[in-house]
C-alpha distance (Angstrom), angle and dihedral (degrees) to the residues before:
residue distance angle dihedral
M1 . . .
L2 3.78 . .
G3 3.80 116.4 .
V4 3.78 95.5 11.4
G5 3.81 116.1 119.1
Y6 3.78 119.6 -126.4
Y7 3.79 127.6 -160.0
I8 3.80 115.8 -156.4
Y9 3.80 121.9 -167.9
V10 3.80 117.8 -144.2
D11 3.79 127.9 166.9
T12 3.81 97.1 -151.7
K13 3.78 133.8 43.5
S14 3.80 105.7 -74.9
R15 3.78 142.2 173.4
I16 3.78 129.1 -148.0
D17 3.78 123.7 -168.4
I18 3.77 120.4 -162.1
T19 3.77 118.8 -169.9
G20 3.76 132.6 -166.3
I21 3.76 141.7 82.5
T22 3.79 118.7 -39.5
P23 3.81 108.4 -127.8
S24 3.78 119.6 -125.9
T25 3.82 91.4 -140.6
T26 3.77 135.6 13.1
T27 3.80 129.1 -156.9
V28 3.81 121.3 -162.7
D29 3.81 126.6 -179.8
L30 3.80 110.4 -132.9
N31 3.80 124.2 -155.0
I32 3.79 126.6 -154.8
G33 3.81 108.1 -78.3
W34 3.80 129.7 20.7
N35 3.81 119.4 -5.9
S36 3.80 128.5 -178.4
I37 3.80 116.9 -132.7
G38 3.79 133.3 174.8
W39 3.81 126.4 -135.8
H40 3.82 111.1 -138.0
N41 3.82 100.2 164.3
F42 3.79 119.0 116.1
T43 3.82 87.9 -137.2
K44 3.79 116.0 74.5
T45 3.79 121.5 -134.1
K46 3.79 138.1 -167.9
A47 3.79 125.2 -104.7
E48 3.81 89.2 -117.1
N49 3.80 92.5 54.6
L50 3.81 91.8 49.5
G51 3.80 92.6 47.2
Q52 3.81 92.8 48.6
N53 3.81 89.7 53.6
I54 3.81 95.2 54.1
T55 3.80 117.4 77.9
N56 3.82 112.0 -110.3
C57 3.81 93.9 -6.7
T58 3.80 111.0 159.0
A59 3.82 101.8 173.9
V60 3.81 142.4 19.4
A61 3.82 121.0 -160.7
Y62 3.80 142.2 174.4
W63 3.80 136.7 -175.1
N64 3.81 111.9 -104.3
V65 3.80 106.2 -150.5
T66 3.81 94.8 -164.8
L67 3.81 93.7 53.2
S68 3.84 94.4 34.1
R69 3.78 91.6 -133.9
F70 3.78 143.1 89.9
I71 3.79 119.2 -91.9
V72 3.81 109.4 -147.4
H73 3.79 125.7 -162.6
P74 3.82 113.5 -162.9
V75 3.83 105.0 -145.7
S76 3.83 115.9 -113.4
T77 3.82 92.3 27.9
D78 3.80 135.6 91.6
I79 3.80 91.9 -126.4
S80 3.83 115.0 124.7
D81 3.83 96.0 -23.5
F82 3.82 94.5 -179.2
D83 3.81 130.4 -173.7
I84 3.80 118.8 -102.6
E85 3.80 113.2 -153.0
R86 3.79 135.5 -173.7
G87 3.79 111.8 -71.1
M88 3.79 93.8 21.8
A89 3.79 122.1 129.5
C90 3.77 121.0 -151.1
F91 3.77 140.4 169.4
V92 3.79 125.1 -117.0
Y93 3.80 123.9 -164.5
V94 3.80 115.9 -145.9
T95 3.80 128.1 -176.4
T96 3.82 94.5 -153.4
S97 3.79 133.0 31.5
S98 3.79 111.4 -94.7
T99 3.78 144.8 148.0
W100 3.80 124.4 -104.9
T101 3.77 116.3 -151.5
D102 3.76 117.2 -171.1
């Protein structure tokens, strides 16, 4: 599904190639609670910027492989404002159902 983030577990160094046409826009329906989305833009963004552009988003998170834990950015704070790059999946927490259009 376009715009949804996927996490894939592997136990050895791996590579995955996905081919196709890069969409100009993506629309994802978000439910109350945590939702997984995928960042397909060539331009990276910050967790704060993503959170501010999603209606009623209160947190953005991702799994940090090196630390083996989630890094959570509470929206409207300076805490853990991480970079989001092309191909990265992250979680967004919303307090109301909404639609994210990228």
